[in-house]
C-alpha positions as CSV (number, residue, x, y, z in Angstrom):
1,R,-197.1,-13.9,5.8
2,D,-199.1,-16.8,7.0
3,P,-201.3,-17.9,4.1
4,S,-204.3,-18.1,6.5
5,S,-204.1,-14.3,6.8
6,T,-204.7,-13.7,3.1
7,S,-207.8,-14.1,1.0
8,M,-206.0,-16.6,-1.3
9,P,-207.0,-20.2,-0.7
10,P,-204.1,-22.1,1.0
11,S,-203.9,-24.6,-1.9
12,C,-203.5,-21.7,-4.4
13,Y,-200.9,-20.0,-2.2
14,S,-198.8,-23.2,-1.9
15,L,-199.0,-23.7,-5.7
16,L,-197.9,-20.1,-6.3
17,V,-194.9,-20.4,-4.0
18,A,-193.9,-23.7,-5.3
19,S,-193.9,-22.4,-8.9
20,L,-191.7,-19.4,-8.2
21,P,-188.9,-19.3,-10.8
22,V,-185.6,-20.6,-9.5
23,A,-183.9,-17.6,-11.0
24,R,-186.0,-15.2,-8.8
25,C,-185.1,-17.2,-5.7
26,F,-181.4,-17.0,-6.3
27,S,-181.2,-13.6,-8.1
28,A,-178.7,-11.1,-6.7
29,S,-181.4,-8.4,-7.4
30,P,-183.9,-7.5,-4.8
31,C,-186.3,-10.3,-4.1
32,L,-189.5,-8.8,-5.5
33,L,-192.5,-10.7,-6.5
34,P,-194.8,-9.7,-9.4
35,D,-197.0,-6.7,-8.5
36,E,-200.2,-8.7,-8.8
37,V,-199.2,-11.0,-6.0
38,N,-197.4,-8.6,-3.7
39,A,-200.6,-7.9,-1.9
40,F,-200.9,-11.6,-0.9
41,V,-197.3,-12.8,-0.6
42,Q,-194.3,-10.9,0.8
43,R,-191.5,-13.1,1.8
44,S,-187.8,-12.5,2.4
45,C,-185.3,-13.8,0.0
46,S,-184.1,-16.3,2.6
47,E,-187.6,-17.8,2.8
48,A,-187.8,-17.9,-1.0
49,R,-184.4,-19.7,-1.1
50,A,-185.7,-22.2,1.4
51,C,-188.8,-22.7,-0.7
52,C,-186.7,-23.5,-3.7
53,E,-184.3,-25.7,-1.9
54,N,-187.1,-27.7,-0.3
55,A,-189.1,-28.0,-3.6
56,A,-189.3,-31.4,-5.1
57,S,-186.3,-32.2,-7.3
58,P,-187.1,-32.2,-11.1
59,P,-187.3,-35.6,-12.8
60,A,-184.0,-37.1,-13.7
61,P,-183.2,-36.9,-17.4
62,P,-183.7,-40.2,-19.3
63,A,-180.7,-42.5,-19.2
64,L,-178.5,-42.4,-22.3
65,T,-178.5,-45.4,-24.5
66,P,-175.3,-47.3,-23.9
67,E,-172.8,-46.8,-26.7
68,C,-172.9,-49.7,-29.2
69,K,-169.7,-51.6,-29.6
70,P,-169.4,-53.7,-32.8
71,E,-167.6,-56.5,-31.0
72,Q,-170.6,-56.9,-28.7
73,V,-173.2,-57.2,-31.4
74,D,-174.9,-60.6,-31.4
75,L,-176.0,-61.4,-34.9
76,L,-178.4,-64.1,-33.7
77,D,-180.6,-61.3,-32.4
78,F,-181.6,-60.8,-36.1
79,P,-183.9,-63.3,-37.8
80,Q,-181.9,-63.3,-41.1
81,W,-178.8,-64.5,-39.4
82,Q,-180.7,-67.2,-37.4
83,L,-181.9,-68.5,-40.8
84,E,-178.5,-68.4,-42.4
85,E,-177.0,-71.1,-40.2
86,G,-176.7,-74.8,-41.0
87,Y,-176.3,-77.1,-44.0
88,W,-177.6,-76.0,-47.4
89,I,-177.8,-77.7,-50.7
90,G,-178.3,-75.6,-53.8
91,E,-179.3,-76.0,-57.4
92,L,-177.2,-73.4,-59.2
93,S,-177.2,-71.7,-62.6
94,F,-174.7,-69.1,-63.8
95,Y,-175.1,-67.0,-66.9
96,G,-172.8,-64.9,-69.0
97,P,-173.2,-61.4,-70.4
98,S,-175.3,-62.6,-73.3
99,G,-177.8,-64.3,-70.9
100,D,-176.7,-67.8,-72.0
101,P,-175.1,-70.3,-69.6
102,F,-171.6,-69.1,-68.7
103,Q,-168.7,-70.7,-70.5
104,S,-165.3,-70.5,-68.9
105,S,-162.0,-70.6,-70.8
106,S,-160.2,-72.0,-67.7
107,W,-162.9,-74.2,-66.1
108,N,-164.4,-76.3,-68.9
109,Y,-167.5,-77.7,-67.1
110,K,-171.3,-77.0,-67.3
111,Y,-172.6,-73.9,-65.6
112,D,-176.3,-74.2,-66.5
113,H,-177.1,-76.7,-63.8
114,Y,-174.6,-77.5,-61.1
115,T,-174.8,-78.2,-57.4
116,G,-173.6,-76.3,-54.3
117,F,-173.0,-77.5,-50.8
118,I,-172.8,-74.7,-48.3
119,T,-172.4,-74.5,-44.6
120,G,-172.9,-71.4,-42.5
121,S,-172.5,-70.5,-38.8
122,V,-173.0,-67.4,-36.6
123,K,-171.2,-66.7,-33.4
124,G,-171.4,-63.3,-31.6
125,N,-170.7,-60.6,-34.2
126,A,-169.2,-63.0,-36.8
127,Y,-170.5,-65.1,-39.7
128,R,-168.6,-67.8,-41.5
129,Q,-169.4,-69.7,-44.8
130,R,-167.7,-72.6,-46.5
131,N,-168.8,-73.8,-50.0
132,V,-168.1,-76.7,-52.3
133,F,-169.5,-76.3,-55.8
134,M,-169.6,-79.3,-58.0
135,Y,-169.8,-79.1,-61.8
136,P,-171.0,-81.8,-64.2
137,P,-169.0,-82.8,-67.2
138,Q,-169.1,-80.5,-70.2
139,T,-171.3,-81.4,-73.1
140,E,-169.9,-83.5,-75.9
141,A,-170.6,-80.7,-78.4
142,L,-168.5,-78.2,-76.6
143,C,-165.8,-80.8,-75.9
144,E,-165.3,-81.0,-79.7
145,T,-164.2,-77.4,-79.8
146,N,-162.4,-77.4,-76.4
147,N,-161.5,-80.6,-74.7
148,S,-159.4,-79.1,-71.9
149,T,-160.0,-80.1,-68.3
150,I,-158.4,-79.3,-64.9
151,G,-156.7,-82.3,-63.4
152,N,-156.7,-85.8,-65.0
153,G,-160.4,-86.0,-66.0
154,I,-161.7,-86.3,-69.5
155,C,-163.8,-83.7,-71.1
156,G,-167.5,-84.8,-71.4
157,V,-166.8,-87.7,-69.0
158,N,-165.7,-86.2,-65.6
159,G,-166.9,-83.3,-63.7
160,N,-165.0,-81.3,-61.1
161,M,-165.3,-79.2,-57.9
162,K,-164.1,-75.9,-56.4
163,L,-163.8,-74.7,-52.9
164,F,-164.9,-71.2,-51.7
165,E,-164.9,-69.5,-48.3
166,A,-165.9,-66.3,-46.7
167,D,-165.7,-64.7,-43.2
168,Q,-167.3,-61.5,-42.2
169,Q,-168.0,-59.7,-38.9
170,A,-169.7,-56.6,-37.5
171,T,-167.4,-53.6,-37.6
172,T,-170.1,-51.0,-37.2
173,C,-173.4,-50.5,-35.4
174,E,-174.9,-48.5,-38.2
175,P,-176.9,-50.2,-39.4
176,L,-177.3,-52.9,-36.8
177,G,-176.8,-56.5,-38.0
178,A,-174.5,-55.5,-40.9
179,I,-171.3,-57.3,-41.4
180,E,-168.3,-56.9,-43.7
181,G,-164.8,-58.3,-44.4
182,P,-162.2,-59.1,-47.1
183,Y,-162.8,-61.8,-49.6
184,G,-159.3,-62.9,-50.5
185,T,-156.8,-60.1,-50.8
186,L,-158.3,-58.1,-53.7
187,T,-162.0,-57.6,-52.8
188,Y,-163.9,-56.3,-49.8
189,T,-167.5,-57.4,-49.0
190,Y,-170.5,-55.8,-47.2
191,T,-173.7,-57.5,-46.1
192,R,-176.8,-55.5,-45.0
193,L,-180.1,-56.7,-43.6
194,I,-183.1,-55.6,-45.7
195,G,-186.7,-56.6,-46.4
196,L,-189.1,-57.6,-43.6
197,D,-186.6,-59.7,-41.6
198,N,-186.3,-62.0,-44.6
199,A,-183.6,-60.7,-46.9
200,L,-179.9,-59.7,-47.2
201,H,-177.9,-57.6,-49.6
202,Y,-174.4,-58.7,-50.3
203,L,-171.9,-56.4,-52.1
204,V,-168.4,-57.2,-53.4
205,Y,-166.0,-54.4,-54.3
206,L,-162.7,-54.6,-56.0
207,T,-160.5,-52.4,-53.8
208,E,-158.5,-49.4,-55.1
209,A,-155.3,-51.1,-54.1
210,A,-156.3,-54.3,-56.0
211,Q,-157.2,-52.4,-59.2
212,N,-153.8,-50.6,-59.1
213,F,-152.1,-54.0,-58.5
214,F,-153.9,-55.6,-61.4
215,A,-153.2,-52.7,-63.7
216,G,-149.5,-52.8,-62.8
217,S,-148.6,-56.4,-62.4
218,V,-151.0,-58.1,-64.8
219,L,-151.8,-55.5,-67.5
220,Q,-148.4,-53.8,-67.0
221,L,-149.8,-50.4,-68.0
222,P,-147.0,-47.9,-68.7
223,Q,-148.1,-45.3,-66.2
224,C,-147.9,-47.7,-63.3
225,V,-145.1,-47.3,-60.7
226,Q,-144.2,-50.2,-58.4
227,S,-143.2,-49.7,-54.7
228,G,-142.5,-52.9,-53.0
229,F,-145.6,-55.1,-53.4
230,S,-147.8,-52.2,-54.2
231,W,-148.6,-50.4,-57.5
232,E,-149.7,-46.9,-58.2
233,C,-151.4,-46.4,-61.5
234,G,-153.7,-43.5,-60.7
235,I,-156.8,-45.5,-60.1
236,R,-159.0,-44.1,-57.4
237,G,-162.0,-45.6,-55.5
238,D,-163.3,-49.2,-55.0
239,K,-165.3,-50.7,-57.9
240,L,-168.4,-52.8,-57.7
241,L,-167.8,-56.4,-58.7
242,Q,-171.0,-58.1,-57.5
243,S,-174.4,-57.3,-56.0
244,Q,-176.3,-60.2,-54.6
245,L,-179.8,-60.4,-53.2
246,T,-180.7,-63.2,-50.8
247,T,-184.3,-63.9,-49.9
248,L,-185.2,-66.3,-47.1
249,S,-188.5,-68.2,-47.1
250,E,-189.9,-71.7,-46.7
251,T,-191.9,-74.2,-48.7
252,A,-195.4,-75.4,-48.0
253,D,-194.0,-78.2,-45.8
254,G,-191.9,-75.8,-43.7
255,T,-188.5,-76.5,-45.3
256,P,-186.3,-73.4,-45.1
257,I,-185.2,-72.2,-48.5
258,R,-182.9,-69.5,-49.7
259,V,-182.9,-67.9,-53.2
260,R,-179.8,-65.9,-54.2
261,T,-179.5,-63.9,-57.4
262,A,-176.3,-62.0,-58.1
263,Q,-175.4,-59.5,-60.7
264,G,-171.7,-59.4,-61.8
265,F,-169.8,-56.5,-63.2
266,N,-166.5,-56.2,-65.0
267,A,-164.6,-54.5,-62.2
268,F,-161.3,-55.3,-63.9
269,G,-162.4,-53.5,-67.0
270,D,-165.1,-51.0,-68.0
271,G,-167.6,-51.9,-65.2
272,T,-170.3,-53.2,-67.6
273,P,-172.5,-56.1,-66.4
274,N,-171.1,-59.5,-67.3
275,S,-172.8,-62.2,-65.3
276,A,-175.9,-63.2,-63.4
277,S,-176.6,-66.2,-61.1
278,F,-179.8,-68.0,-59.9
279,Y,-179.2,-70.1,-56.8
280,R,-182.1,-72.2,-55.3
281,E,-181.0,-73.6,-51.9
282,R,-182.7,-75.6,-49.2
283,R,-181.6,-76.2,-45.6
284,V,-181.2,-79.8,-44.7
285,T,-179.9,-82.1,-42.0
286,R,-176.2,-83.0,-41.8
287,E,-177.0,-86.5,-42.8
288,E,-178.9,-85.5,-45.9
289,F,-176.2,-83.0,-46.8
290,Y,-173.5,-85.6,-47.0
291,T,-175.7,-88.2,-48.6
292,V,-176.5,-85.9,-51.5
293,L,-172.9,-84.7,-51.6
294,N,-171.6,-88.3,-52.0
295,Q,-174.2,-89.0,-54.7
296,T,-173.3,-85.9,-56.6
297,I,-169.6,-86.8,-56.7
298,S,-170.7,-90.1,-58.2
299,D,-173.2,-88.7,-60.6
300,Y,-170.7,-86.1,-61.9
301,A,-167.9,-88.7,-62.1
302,I,-165.5,-86.5,-60.1
303,L,-162.1,-88.1,-59.7
304,D,-160.7,-88.7,-56.2
305,A,-157.7,-86.6,-57.1
306,D,-159.9,-83.6,-57.8
307,I,-161.8,-83.7,-54.6
308,A,-161.1,-80.4,-52.7
309,A,-158.1,-79.8,-55.0
310,W,-159.1,-76.6,-56.8
311,K,-160.2,-73.0,-56.2
312,D,-160.5,-69.8,-58.2
313,A,-157.3,-67.6,-58.5
314,E,-157.8,-64.1,-57.4
315,T,-156.9,-62.6,-60.8
316,G,-158.6,-65.3,-62.9
317,G,-158.0,-68.9,-63.7
318,I,-157.8,-71.9,-61.4
319,V,-155.1,-72.7,-58.8
320,P,-154.6,-75.7,-56.4
321,T,-156.0,-75.4,-52.9
322,G,-152.9,-77.1,-51.4
323,V,-155.1,-79.9,-50.0
324,Q,-156.8,-83.0,-51.6
325,G,-159.2,-85.7,-50.8
326,Y,-162.5,-86.4,-49.1
327,K,-161.3,-85.6,-45.6
328,A,-159.9,-82.3,-46.7
329,M,-163.3,-81.4,-48.3
330,E,-165.2,-82.4,-45.2
331,E,-162.9,-80.4,-43.0
332,H,-163.3,-77.4,-45.2
333,L,-167.1,-77.6,-44.9
334,E,-167.1,-78.2,-41.2
335,E,-164.8,-75.2,-40.6
336,S,-168.0,-73.0,-40.5
337,F,-168.9,-74.5,-37.2
338,G,-165.5,-73.9,-35.6
339,L,-166.1,-70.2,-35.5
């Protein structure tokens, strides 16, 4: 019926027709309107279908968020990773389980105050870090009870240095900005962004395979069975080796600084805490970086033959790096920027 022939205002009639349920329009049952409106509106099912077909289309559903792909993550979207780049010089201290400066049976140099030279770079979803840590000569008092050194230096006279490296990348999108990767062949590392865009949490785990390998090849436990290069000793689950907090800030004059404190655990044994570190680092220019590095080599009386020559063995002790000399050390540090 023409809406003008009813007592219902045209605007109300149009609204009523437009709001008819789609199910009523396309139902196989008789096309009957509610009793209370039959007196005003009687239309055929064909008219009702036409009404529904001509009605405005419902709004499109919101577009789905594109699926995140870890290889497409850009770490430089996150403030923490922006701040991690560049050249860093650190004043380092490392303590043993008693809280006193750490004393190593295999690396007889001072751990209470030594110096770190660190480079870091971010590209896409990956982060790379290269370190050179320099250690001053051991005290004369400790040299009286242990005068061993690595290389040809003299205890209490010559210091030494070690090389470190780490590579991580995003392998997941949950949480965004997180990276992970192996450190050597025995441990696996995870880094998560925390704080108010100003901190990171770095975790190192001794893998299950590494624990079984150590128990079989080093400890030679009787229950261990060897299969090729692998060992099965019944050990299950990765074990926490280190938990490190990094806080990023700046000094009053705007110099970027980084404070790292790490807790170490006896992952090769009973899991008890056995070390702690306190690293105070500042970001510098490349020129200042190498100026201070050269001065520290001189101050610590590190021999040319020991430059870039040593690194930690994965199961303890010290092993040669396979390289030697100033150029090798510089190439190691600059590797960060070849990511």
